[in-house]
VEXBA-244192 format. One line per field, with one value per residue: residue number from 1; residue in one letter; x, y, z of N, C-alpha, C in turn. Coordinates in pm, whole numbers. Each point is the difference from the previous one (the first is absolute). Layout:
# residues N
nr: [NUM_...]
rest: [A_...]
n.x: [X_...]
n.y: [Y_...]
n.z: [Z_...]
ca.x: [X_...]
ca.y: [Y_...]
ca.z: [Z_...]
c.x: [X_...]
c.y: [Y_...]
c.z: [Z_...]
//
This chain:
# residues 210
nr: [1_2_3_4_5_6_7_8_9_10_11_12_13_14_15_16_17_18_19_20_21_22_23_24_25_26_27_28_29_30_31_32_33_34_35_36_37_38_39_40_41_42_43_44_45_46_47_48_49_50_51_52_53_54_55_56_57_58_59_60_61_62_63_64_65_66_67_68_69_70_71_72_73_74_75_76_77_78_79_80_81_82_83_84_85_86_87_88_89_90_91_92_93_94_95_96_97_98_99_100_101_102_103_104_105_106_107_108_109_110_111_112_113_114_115_116_117_118_119_120_121_122_123_124_125_126_127_128_129_130_131_132_133_134_135_136_137_138_139_140_141_142_143_144_145_146_147_148_149_150_151_152_153_154_155_156_157_158_159_160_161_162_163_164_165_166_167_168_169_170_171_172_173_174_175_176_177_178_179_180_181_182_183_184_185_186_187_188_189_190_191_192_193_194_195_196_197_198_199_200_201_202_203_204_205_206_207_208_209_210]
rest: [M_T_D_F_L_R_Y_L_S_L_F_N_Y_A_E_V_L_T_L_F_V_S_V_F_Q_Y_I_R_G_K_K_W_L_G_I_V_V_F_F_A_A_V_S_V_T_V_E_V_F_L_G_Y_I_L_A_L_K_Y_N_N_N_D_L_L_Y_N_I_Y_S_F_F_C_P_A_F_Y_L_Y_M_Y_N_R_Y_F_I_S_Q_S_W_S_K_I_L_R_Y_T_T_I_A_W_F_A_I_S_I_V_V_L_V_S_S_E_R_S_F_E_S_F_P_Y_Y_S_G_M_E_F_T_T_I_L_I_F_V_Y_F_Y_Q_T_L_Y_L_D_D_Y_R_D_L_T_R_E_G_M_F_Y_F_S_L_G_L_I_L_F_I_F_T_S_F_T_I_L_V_F_F_N_E_L_T_S_Q_D_M_P_V_F_F_F_R_L_L_Q_F_G_N_L_F_L_W_A_G_C_L_G_L_V_L_C_P_K_M_W]
n.x: [-360_-82_103_22_-131_4_104_-74_56_-73_115_-6_-131_35_99_-86_-95_92_36_-126_-32_112_-23_-128_36_88_-87_-77_123_-38_100_-23_-107_99_60_-118_-8_129_-18_-110_67_110_-72_-71_111_58_-87_-32_112_120_-47_-112_64_91_-97_-68_99_61_-117_63_-20_89_55_-120_-43_115_-18_-124_39_95_-72_-88_80_64_-120_-38_121_-16_-125_46_92_-95_-83_100_1_-92_-6_47_-79_-39_123_-20_-123_52_104_-89_-80_103_37_-127_-4_123_-28_-117_65_98_-94_-67_114_27_-127_49_-69_58_-114_40_-17_133_7_-98_40_127_-38_-87_96_86_-88_-22_130_13_-90_56_117_-58_-68_112_66_-87_-15_131_85_-59_-7_-118_-37_-73_26_-132_73_71_51_108_-100_-68_111_32_-124_-5_122_-31_-116_69_89_-99_-59_97_80_-62_-111_50_35_-120_10_128_3_-66_81_77_-105_-126_18_-16_-129_2_113_-59_-114_69_65_-117_-54_111_-2_-125_38_100_-83_-81_110_41_-124_4_122_-52_-103_97_-28_64_129_53]
n.y: [-157_105_72_-106_-14_130_-30_-106_-66_-14_36_86_7_20_78_55_2_46_80_25_16_68_59_14_37_79_31_12_45_119_-78_-19_23_-61_10_-45_-87_-21_-3_-73_-71_6_-28_-87_-47_9_-48_-93_-39_-44_-9_-44_-84_-31_-10_-64_-79_-36_-20_-115_-71_93_-7_-7_97_51_-56_46_114_-40_-22_86_77_0_12_96_52_-20_41_93_22_-21_80_81_-65_-58_130_-8_107_-98_-44_37_-51_-109_0_23_-91_-80_32_-13_-114_-31_41_-61_-100_12_10_-100_-64_43_-40_-48_112_50_16_-124_47_1_-50_85_111_-19_-30_100_72_-50_20_119_3_-45_93_84_-33_14_108_46_-43_41_112_10_-19_4_-132_-18_80_-43_121_-17_-112_95_8_-38_-62_-21_-47_-57_-45_-26_-49_-60_-32_-35_-60_-51_-23_-51_-80_39_-16_-116_-19_54_-79_34_-10_-115_-29_62_-36_31_-128_-1_4_21_71_64_3_41_76_30_15_65_55_27_32_67_41_32_39_60_47_24_49_58_33_12_-116_74_22_-108]
n.z: [-561_7_49_75_18_19_72_33_-101_-109_-59_104_-21_-127_44_86_-94_-84_99_36_-127_-20_117_-32_-123_59_94_-107_-21_-46_35_-131_77_63_-119_-44_99_-17_-132_13_90_-74_-109_69_54_-120_-89_88_60_-36_-126_55_82_-95_-91_95_43_-115_-60_14_-110_-42_121_52_-82_41_118_16_-58_81_108_-51_-76_117_57_-84_10_130_-14_-80_90_90_-64_-31_114_-78_-23_-125_3_83_-32_-125_7_58_-84_-97_56_18_-125_-42_69_-43_-123_12_58_-91_-95_58_19_-122_1_115_20_-108_-69_-20_-124_-9_124_26_-60_29_124_-9_-55_85_95_-58_-21_125_27_-87_55_119_-37_-51_105_93_-69_-31_98_118_25_-58_97_99_-46_-11_-5_-61_122_-68_-60_111_56_-117_-10_130_-13_-116_56_108_-78_-75_115_74_-68_-112_71_45_-127_-29_107_7_-134_9_104_-90_-74_1_38_-133_25_-133_17_99_-68_-107_86_54_-121_-30_120_-31_-124_58_95_-101_-65_111_10_-132_24_105_-75_-89_-63_-91_31_-61]
ca.x: [-41_-65_106_71_-85_3_133_3_-61_-60_104_49_-86_34_124_-30_-70_101_80_-77_-24_128_31_-93_42_128_-31_-66_98_70_121_68_-51_70_59_-112_-43_99_-17_-127_13_81_-78_-105_66_50_-97_-120_28_118_-8_-94_57_112_-53_-73_87_119_-32_101_24_90_93_-78_-35_125_21_-113_2_103_-50_-104_57_85_-91_-44_113_19_-104_32_121_-45_-78_87_121_36_40_144_52_-35_116_14_-105_36_112_-50_-79_95_64_-100_-15_119_3_-109_42_97_-74_-82_86_56_-107_-35_-142_-82_-52_85_-90_67_-30_-138_-23_79_-52_-129_28_53_-115_-86_61_-21_-143_-21_63_-90_-118_44_34_-116_-106_45_105_-31_-119_-121_-39_-101_69_-88_26_136_3_85_-77_-73_101_56_-108_-18_117_5_-107_51_102_-66_-89_52_145_30_-40_101_122_-19_-79_39_-53_-146_-38_47_-129_-101_-7_-135_-71_12_127_-6_-83_73_103_-66_-39_122_37_-104_35_117_-36_-89_90_60_-106_-15_115_-22_-115_21_49_146_58_31]
ca.y: [-117_51_50_-116_-60_90_-15_-123_-3_-129_-101_-42_-112_-114_-62_-68_-124_-90_-52_-100_-118_-69_-69_-112_-101_-54_-91_-116_-88_59_57_85_137_67_125_91_42_97_123_63_46_123_104_46_71_129_87_19_45_84_121_92_46_91_122_74_44_73_63_-45_-145_-27_-109_-125_-33_-34_-144_-75_9_-95_-132_-47_-59_-115_-114_-34_-60_-132_-87_-34_-83_-137_-52_-23_-67_-110_55_0_133_31_52_141_69_1_93_135_34_24_130_102_-2_60_143_63_11_110_125_24_31_135_98_55_-5_43_-113_-37_-66_-94_-144_-34_19_-96_-133_-18_-13_-136_-88_12_-81_-141_-29_-19_-128_-103_-13_-47_-143_-84_12_-26_-101_-124_-75_50_-48_85_100_49_-80_32_126_100_69_109_88_78_85_109_88_79_99_101_78_81_101_75_21_131_102_-1_61_146_27_128_108_1_42_136_67_-99_-106_-18_-115_-112_-68_-62_-120_-96_-55_-93_-118_-73_-80_-103_-103_-70_-90_-101_-99_-76_-86_-108_-89_-74_-90_-104_-127_-6_129_-2]
ca.z: [-79_-121_-88_-53_-101_-115_-61_-77_-133_-33_-21_132_41_-87_45_127_-38_-57_111_75_-85_-20_127_8_-98_47_110_-59_-63_-114_59_-98_15_109_-45_-24_134_46_-78_40_139_-3_-68_91_109_-48_-64_81_136_22_-83_65_127_-27_-62_103_109_-47_-128_-96_1_-112_32_-6_-139_-67_20_-57_-146_-42_35_-94_-122_37_7_-136_-71_58_-55_-140_2_30_-113_-115_47_-90_-130_-24_34_139_73_-38_75_141_22_-23_118_109_-27_34_146_61_-34_74_141_8_-20_118_114_-19_-20_131_33_-113_-77_-114_-95_-91_19_-39_-143_-76_32_-68_-144_-11_18_-117_-105_32_-19_-144_-34_53_-86_-132_11_32_-100_-136_-12_72_-37_66_132_63_83_106_119_43_73_-63_-104_66_55_-110_-51_96_-5_-123_10_93_-70_-102_58_114_5_-60_98_106_-54_2_120_61_-83_13_135_29_9_36_-99_-55_56_-93_23_133_-10_-83_86_90_-77_-34_118_15_-98_51_109_-56_-59_110_54_-96_22_125_-10_-101_54_-9_-30_-143]
c.x: [-64_102_75_-80_-7_132_5_-71_-55_106_62_-82_31_129_-17_-70_99_86_-74_-21_130_43_-88_42_133_-22_-63_96_73_126_76_-48_72_56_-108_-56_94_-17_-126_9_81_-80_-109_61_42_-113_-124_33_118_-5_-89_61_111_-47_-70_94_114_-25_103_18_92_92_-70_-27_123_22_-110_0_113_-49_-98_59_94_-85_-45_111_31_-99_33_131_-35_-73_91_124_46_45_152_66_-27_118_22_-102_38_111_-43_-82_91_68_-97_-13_117_5_-107_34_96_-71_-82_83_52_-108_-41_-152_-91_-47_86_-80_68_-35_-139_-19_76_-49_-131_18_53_-115_-91_53_-28_-148_-29_62_-90_-119_38_27_-124_-106_44_100_-36_-121_-120_-19_-97_67_-86_17_140_3_82_-72_-73_97_55_-104_-24_114_0_-111_39_99_-64_-81_69_148_39_-35_105_130_-7_-76_33_-55_-152_-46_56_-118_-100_-8_-143_-63_16_128_2_-80_69_110_-58_-41_121_45_-101_25_116_-38_-103_82_65_-102_-27_112_-24_-110_19_55_152_54_32_1]
c.y: [44_50_-116_-66_87_-10_-120_17_-140_-109_-46_-116_-124_-66_-68_-133_-102_-62_-110_-128_-78_-74_-125_-113_-64_-102_-129_-91_55_73_89_145_78_135_105_51_107_134_74_56_130_114_57_81_141_91_26_64_99_129_104_61_103_131_88_62_89_77_-35_-151_-43_-119_-135_-39_-17_-151_-80_3_-82_-143_-55_-56_-116_-127_-43_-71_-139_-99_-41_-75_-145_-60_-39_-84_-112_48_3_131_38_55_147_83_12_102_145_48_31_136_114_12_74_151_75_19_116_134_35_42_144_108_72_-7_43_-121_-23_-87_-109_-146_-38_9_-104_-143_-28_-10_-140_-100_2_-84_-148_-39_-24_-131_-116_-21_-50_-150_-86_2_-42_-116_-134_-70_52_-65_100_96_48_-79_27_139_109_76_120_102_92_94_119_99_87_104_113_93_93_114_93_35_136_113_10_64_152_45_136_118_12_53_136_96_-105_-105_-12_-129_-122_-79_-71_-130_-108_-68_-103_-128_-83_-89_-111_-115_-85_-102_-104_-111_-87_-95_-118_-101_-89_-105_-113_-128_-15_135_12_-142]
c.z: [-131_-100_-65_-112_-126_-75_-93_-134_-26_-16_132_54_-83_46_136_-29_-56_109_74_-82_-20_126_14_-95_39_111_-53_-75_-120_47_-97_7_110_-40_-27_132_53_-71_44_141_7_-60_91_114_-42_-44_86_135_9_-81_63_126_-24_-62_103_102_-47_-130_-107_13_-114_27_-11_-144_-88_6_-70_-152_-60_22_-105_-129_30_9_-139_-77_53_-61_-143_-11_28_-119_-116_33_-93_-138_-13_41_144_80_-31_77_147_28_-22_119_119_-17_35_151_66_-26_79_147_18_-11_124_120_-11_-10_128_18_-116_-80_-123_-95_-83_25_-48_-151_-82_23_-71_-151_-31_9_-122_-116_24_-15_-148_-48_45_-94_-140_3_19_-111_-140_-12_63_-61_79_137_60_97_116_129_57_61_-68_-111_61_58_-108_-59_92_-4_-125_-2_95_-71_-103_61_100_-6_-57_96_111_-47_8_124_62_-78_18_136_38_3_45_-111_-54_52_-89_25_135_-5_-82_81_97_-73_-40_114_25_-98_51_106_-43_-65_105_62_-92_13_121_-15_-101_63_-9_-42_-149_-51]
//
């Protein structure tokens, strides 16, 4: 039990909190949070429990994180597809997302047990573009509205902070871990994940998603 608690990071507690709060809000009537409950439940299962068990028992969790690193950007892209559904270019976005999804599946199936980075990196780059489009549209093109009452604002803010603080580290993760990772990078990675889950928690607590 002590080893398990040492394995957990601060952001793991944040994702567990997000799961409990999203379930509570869903039960209270916010049925649109169903997809967020699903995302949080998968994340907690993978990052809190399965990742620890596989690393401890087999000293390898590449197969699990191959699937999870595809699942995360797929969820982010789904959220922005829903948000931009009324835009004239929403079909282009949908077809591009489907193409990314199909290519990623092919890559994952052919990767066997080694970690495959393409689905995650390409999906996160795609997501980053949509985040900038979101902020450009809401801050410059749309009429003024109180964004602090919209869950997508916090979700997008948390994601962009995660990308700025942690995504670059993840891109060069193998190089950084080939030797002892500097404490600064490790802490920055933890804070990036904390920003991500703080954004998800903001999404859950808001009165509406968008």
